[in-house]
C-alpha positions as CSV (number, residue, x, y, z in Angstrom):
1,M,-25.7,-2.6,35.5
2,K,-27.8,0.2,37.2
3,T,-27.8,3.4,34.9
4,E,-27.9,6.7,36.5
5,I,-29.8,9.5,34.7
6,L,-28.3,13.1,35.5
7,K,-30.7,15.9,34.1
8,I,-28.7,18.9,33.2
9,D,-30.0,22.2,32.1
10,I,-28.1,23.6,29.1
11,D,-28.3,27.1,30.1
12,N,-27.3,26.4,33.9
13,I,-24.9,23.7,33.9
14,D,-24.6,22.0,37.1
15,E,-20.9,21.5,37.7
16,D,-21.1,18.9,40.4
17,K,-22.9,16.6,38.0
18,I,-20.6,17.3,35.2
19,K,-17.4,16.3,37.7
20,Y,-19.2,13.4,38.8
21,A,-19.8,12.2,35.2
22,A,-16.5,13.1,34.3
23,K,-15.0,10.8,37.3
24,V,-16.8,8.0,35.8
25,I,-15.2,8.5,32.2
26,E,-11.6,8.9,34.1
27,Q,-12.5,5.6,36.2
28,G,-13.3,3.6,32.7
29,G,-17.0,3.9,32.5
30,L,-19.5,5.0,29.9
31,V,-21.2,8.1,30.0
32,A,-24.1,9.3,27.4
33,F,-24.1,12.8,26.8
34,P,-25.8,15.5,24.5
35,T,-24.0,17.2,21.7
36,E,-25.1,19.5,19.1
37,T,-25.3,16.9,16.4
38,V,-26.8,13.6,18.2
39,Y,-26.3,11.9,21.5
40,G,-22.6,10.4,21.9
41,L,-21.5,7.4,24.2
42,G,-18.5,8.4,25.8
43,A,-15.5,6.8,27.1
44,N,-11.8,7.5,28.0
45,A,-10.3,7.5,24.4
46,L,-6.8,6.6,25.7
47,N,-8.4,3.4,27.7
48,E,-8.6,0.5,25.4
49,A,-10.8,-1.8,27.8
50,A,-13.0,1.5,28.2
51,V,-13.4,1.9,24.6
52,K,-14.0,-1.8,24.2
53,K,-17.3,-1.2,26.5
54,I,-18.7,1.0,23.8
55,F,-18.6,-1.5,21.2
56,E,-20.1,-4.2,23.6
57,A,-23.1,-1.6,24.9
58,K,-24.1,-0.6,21.2
59,G,-23.3,-4.0,19.4
60,R,-21.1,-2.3,17.2
61,P,-18.9,-4.1,14.6
62,S,-15.1,-3.8,15.6
63,D,-14.2,-2.5,12.3
64,N,-16.1,0.8,12.5
65,P,-13.7,3.5,13.7
66,L,-14.9,6.1,16.4
67,I,-14.7,9.6,16.6
68,V,-12.5,11.3,19.4
69,H,-13.8,14.2,21.1
70,V,-11.7,17.1,22.6
71,A,-12.0,20.3,24.2
72,D,-9.9,22.6,21.9
73,K,-7.4,22.6,18.9
74,S,-4.3,22.1,20.9
75,S,-5.8,19.0,22.3
76,V,-5.5,17.6,18.8
77,E,-1.7,17.7,18.6
78,K,-1.2,14.9,21.2
79,L,-3.3,12.7,18.8
80,V,-2.3,13.1,15.3
81,L,1.3,13.4,13.7
82,Q,0.8,16.3,11.9
83,I,-2.3,19.1,11.0
84,P,-2.2,20.1,7.4
85,D,-2.9,23.6,6.8
86,K,-6.3,23.2,5.2
87,A,-7.0,21.3,8.6
88,V,-6.1,24.4,10.4
89,K,-8.4,26.8,8.3
90,L,-11.4,24.2,8.7
91,M,-10.6,24.1,12.6
92,D,-10.6,27.9,12.8
93,T,-13.6,28.2,11.0
94,F,-15.8,25.5,12.2
95,W,-14.8,24.6,15.5
96,P,-16.3,24.0,18.0
97,G,-19.1,22.6,15.7
98,P,-20.2,19.6,13.9
99,M,-17.0,18.9,11.8
100,T,-14.7,16.0,12.2
101,L,-11.2,15.8,10.7
102,V,-9.3,12.5,10.1
103,M,-5.6,13.0,10.2
104,D,-2.6,10.4,10.6
105,K,-2.6,9.3,14.3
106,Q,0.0,9.4,17.0
107,S,0.7,5.8,18.6
108,I,-0.7,6.7,22.0
109,V,-4.4,6.5,20.2
110,P,-5.5,2.8,20.7
111,K,-6.2,0.7,17.6
112,I,-9.5,-0.3,18.6
113,I,-10.6,3.3,18.3
114,T,-9.2,3.6,14.6
115,A,-10.3,0.2,13.7
116,G,-6.7,-0.7,12.9
117,L,-6.3,2.2,10.8
118,D,-3.3,4.6,11.2
119,T,-5.7,7.5,11.0
120,V,-8.0,9.0,13.8
121,A,-11.1,11.0,13.5
122,V,-11.4,14.1,15.7
123,R,-13.6,16.9,16.6
124,V,-14.5,19.7,19.1
125,P,-18.1,19.8,19.7
126,S,-19.9,22.9,20.2
127,H,-22.6,21.8,22.8
128,P,-21.9,23.2,26.2
129,I,-22.6,20.3,28.2
130,A,-20.2,18.0,25.8
131,L,-17.6,20.4,26.3
132,A,-18.2,20.9,30.2
133,L,-17.6,17.2,30.4
134,I,-14.8,16.8,28.0
135,R,-12.8,19.7,30.2
136,A,-13.9,18.2,33.4
137,A,-12.6,14.8,32.7
138,N,-9.4,16.5,31.2
139,L,-9.0,13.6,28.4
140,P,-10.0,12.8,24.9
141,I,-13.4,11.4,24.8
142,A,-14.1,8.4,22.4
143,A,-17.9,8.7,21.3
144,P,-19.9,7.3,18.7
145,S,-24.0,7.7,18.5
146,A,-25.4,6.7,21.9
147,N,-27.9,4.0,20.5
148,V,-28.0,0.4,19.7
149,S,-25.8,0.0,16.3
150,G,-27.9,0.3,13.5
151,K,-30.8,2.0,15.0
152,P,-31.8,5.6,14.3
153,S,-29.2,7.9,16.4
154,P,-30.6,9.3,19.5
155,T,-31.3,13.2,19.3
156,H,-33.0,13.1,22.9
157,S,-32.0,11.5,25.9
158,K,-35.4,9.5,26.0
159,H,-34.0,7.6,22.8
160,V,-30.9,6.8,24.6
161,I,-32.8,5.5,27.6
162,N,-34.8,3.6,25.2
163,D,-31.6,2.1,23.7
164,L,-29.1,1.8,26.6
165,N,-30.5,1.8,30.0
166,G,-28.9,-0.9,31.9
167,K,-25.9,-1.1,29.6
168,V,-24.1,2.1,30.4
169,D,-23.3,3.9,33.8
170,V,-24.5,7.4,33.0
171,I,-26.9,9.0,30.7
172,I,-27.1,12.9,30.9
173,D,-30.5,14.3,29.9
174,G,-29.8,17.6,28.2
175,G,-32.9,17.8,25.9
176,F,-32.8,17.5,22.3
177,S,-29.6,17.9,20.0
178,N,-30.4,20.7,17.7
179,I,-28.7,19.7,14.5
180,G,-30.1,16.0,14.5
181,V,-27.7,14.5,12.3
182,E,-24.0,13.3,12.9
183,S,-21.2,15.3,12.1
184,T,-19.6,16.1,8.7
185,V,-16.4,13.9,8.3
186,V,-13.3,15.1,5.9
187,D,-10.3,13.2,5.2
188,M,-7.3,15.6,5.7
189,V,-4.7,13.0,4.6
190,V,-5.5,13.3,1.2
191,D,-5.4,16.3,-1.2
192,P,-7.6,17.4,-2.1
193,P,-9.8,16.5,1.1
194,M,-12.3,14.1,0.6
195,L,-15.8,14.2,2.0
196,L,-16.5,10.6,3.9
197,R,-19.9,11.7,5.8
198,P,-22.0,14.7,5.1
199,G,-23.3,16.5,8.0
200,G,-23.9,19.8,9.8
201,V,-21.3,21.6,8.0
202,T,-22.2,21.1,4.3
203,L,-19.8,20.5,1.3
204,E,-20.6,24.0,0.1
205,Q,-19.2,25.5,3.3
206,L,-15.9,23.5,3.2
207,E,-15.0,24.4,-0.2
208,A,-15.7,28.1,0.5
209,V,-12.7,27.8,2.9
210,I,-10.4,25.3,1.4
211,G,-11.3,24.9,-2.0
212,E,-11.8,21.6,-3.8
213,V,-13.3,18.8,-1.4
214,R,-14.0,15.6,-3.1
215,I,-16.7,13.2,-2.5
216,D,-16.0,9.7,-1.4
217,P,-17.1,7.2,-3.9
218,A,-18.7,5.1,-1.3
219,L,-20.9,7.9,-0.5
220,L,-22.6,7.6,-3.8
221,Q,-22.6,3.6,-4.1
222,K,-25.3,1.2,-2.6
223,K,-22.9,-1.2,-1.0
224,F,-19.5,-0.7,0.9
225,D,-17.3,-3.5,0.0
226,D,-16.7,-6.4,3.0
227,V,-13.1,-6.0,2.7
228,T,-12.4,-2.4,3.1
229,V,-12.2,-0.9,6.6
230,P,-14.4,2.4,6.7
231,K,-12.1,5.5,7.7
232,S,-15.5,7.1,9.2
233,P,-18.3,5.9,10.8
234,G,-21.6,5.6,8.9
235,M,-19.8,4.3,5.6
236,K,-20.0,0.5,5.6
237,Y,-23.1,-0.9,7.4
238,K,-27.1,0.0,7.2
239,H,-27.6,2.7,9.5
240,Y,-30.1,5.1,11.1
241,A,-32.9,2.6,10.1
242,P,-36.1,2.2,11.8
243,K,-38.1,-0.9,12.4
244,A,-40.5,-0.4,9.5
245,K,-39.2,-0.7,5.9
246,V,-38.2,2.7,4.4
247,V,-38.9,3.6,0.8
248,I,-37.8,6.9,-0.6
249,V,-39.6,8.5,-3.3
250,E,-37.5,11.2,-5.5
251,G,-38.6,13.3,-8.2
252,E,-40.8,16.4,-8.7
253,I,-43.1,17.2,-5.9
254,Q,-46.4,16.6,-7.4
255,K,-45.0,13.5,-9.1
256,I,-43.7,12.3,-5.8
257,A,-47.1,12.9,-4.1
258,F,-49.1,10.9,-6.8
259,K,-46.6,8.1,-6.5
260,I,-46.7,7.8,-2.7
261,N,-50.7,8.0,-2.6
262,Q,-50.8,5.3,-5.2
263,L,-48.5,3.2,-3.3
264,V,-50.4,3.8,0.1
265,R,-53.5,2.4,-1.7
266,E,-51.8,-0.5,-3.1
267,Y,-50.1,-1.4,0.2
268,E,-53.2,-0.8,2.4
269,S,-55.4,-3.0,0.1
270,K,-53.0,-5.9,1.3
271,D,-53.6,-4.6,5.0
272,I,-49.8,-3.4,5.2
273,K,-49.7,-0.5,7.8
274,V,-48.3,2.6,6.2
275,G,-46.8,6.1,7.3
276,I,-45.7,9.0,5.1
277,L,-42.8,11.3,5.9
278,A,-43.5,14.5,4.1
279,T,-42.9,18.3,4.8
280,D,-44.8,21.5,5.8
281,E,-45.3,22.4,2.3
282,T,-46.6,19.0,1.0
283,K,-48.2,17.3,4.1
284,H,-51.7,18.5,2.7
285,L,-51.2,16.3,-0.1
286,Y,-51.6,13.0,1.9
287,P,-54.2,11.3,4.4
288,E,-53.4,13.4,7.4
289,N,-53.7,10.5,9.7
290,L,-50.6,8.7,8.1
291,T,-48.5,11.7,7.8
292,V,-45.5,13.1,9.6
293,S,-44.0,16.7,8.5
294,L,-40.2,16.7,9.1
295,G,-40.0,20.3,8.6
296,S,-39.9,22.8,5.9
297,R,-38.2,22.5,2.4
298,L,-37.3,26.3,2.7
299,H,-35.5,25.4,6.2
300,P,-33.9,21.9,5.6
301,E,-32.2,22.1,9.0
302,T,-35.4,21.5,10.3
303,I,-35.6,18.3,8.5
304,A,-32.4,17.1,9.4
305,A,-33.3,18.1,13.1
306,N,-36.5,15.8,12.6
307,L,-35.4,13.0,10.8
308,F,-34.3,10.5,13.6
309,N,-37.0,11.6,15.8
310,A,-39.8,10.6,13.3
311,F,-38.0,7.5,12.6
312,R,-38.4,6.6,16.4
313,Y,-41.8,7.8,16.9
314,Y,-42.7,5.1,13.8
315,D,-41.1,2.7,16.1
316,K,-43.5,3.2,18.8
317,T,-46.3,2.3,16.1
318,D,-47.6,-0.9,13.9
319,V,-46.5,1.1,10.9
320,Q,-44.3,-1.5,8.6
321,T,-43.8,0.5,5.7
322,I,-42.7,4.3,5.8
323,F,-42.7,6.4,2.4
324,A,-40.4,9.1,2.5
325,E,-40.2,12.3,0.2
326,A,-36.7,13.1,-1.1
327,V,-35.1,16.4,-0.6
328,D,-33.0,18.4,-2.6
329,N,-29.2,17.1,-2.0
330,S,-27.7,20.5,-1.8
331,G,-26.4,22.0,1.7
332,I,-27.5,19.9,4.6
333,G,-29.9,18.2,2.0
334,L,-27.0,16.0,1.2
335,A,-26.8,14.8,4.6
336,I,-30.3,14.2,5.2
337,M,-30.4,12.0,2.0
338,N,-27.4,10.0,2.9
339,R,-29.1,9.1,6.5
340,M,-32.4,8.5,4.5
341,S,-30.9,6.5,1.7
342,K,-28.9,4.5,4.3
343,A,-32.1,3.7,6.6
344,A,-33.8,2.7,3.4
345,G,-31.0,0.2,2.1
346,Y,-31.1,2.5,-1.1
347,N,-34.4,1.5,-1.8
348,I,-35.2,4.6,-3.8
349,I,-38.1,5.0,-6.4
350,K,-37.5,7.6,-8.9
351,V,-40.5,9.4,-10.5
């Protein structure tokens, strides 16, 4: 398959290119496009054959549900049986934006999207190119992250090209995704609602709008059982992982730095190539030639934005093991630690 690359300026959107990509979606093809979280791989959500192509292109397990992207709140009513009052409050507050809501589905939604579940995950993205594409196609677009399943999610078109060139019809080059981690997923079928995946909208922000939000126990355990079908992407399988082994070191900053430097010496004595993921505040504590700063601990959103890009940077090197500093679990830090922990296979050293 020949993949077309369409470069579109987010500040000056080319409507002809958008219409072309939308036509590909309408005709059952696959289009990778930027969202504010990460790049998505889109297909007509109501076309089962088209959605099947997503799983084939990504090598994605069939029991991993997809998120359906729509243009506005009114479009959700065609896909779900009912919209709970708390869901309305969250939509009014955070949409368009990086929040996905899980609700009981209408029969119009193919079961291939929901992994056979009676619920569907829906969101309205805020990225101008994503919204323009959905509106031009005039249909819901199913779109997981536009990467090979299990690899770090793509936050730039070049990541998508590396993974999916020749496997999809169109890749829209819209530069970087600014948030850098996937959307927050909230199960609205239960009360109180349950956080299934932390993301760009924080737990604290959700609770400020609707009160108590429980955290799914699966987020806190190392292994999702083999029988249960996950309600949200990113729950069951090892995700977000670079080629190198990832080891997280957690504790007080000085103790983290001491332990990482100790491990670096130990691994290098065995001729194991290592890398270090630190922050602006701590990078000076490590050998400069081994260290990548993810951003500032004072502005954890910068760490979220750079995490997957850093993983993909190391994929281009001969580094075999990456030592990563843990960050605070509050706010978007919960999403950062979720992605790091999944990438590390929960290999965490506490000091």
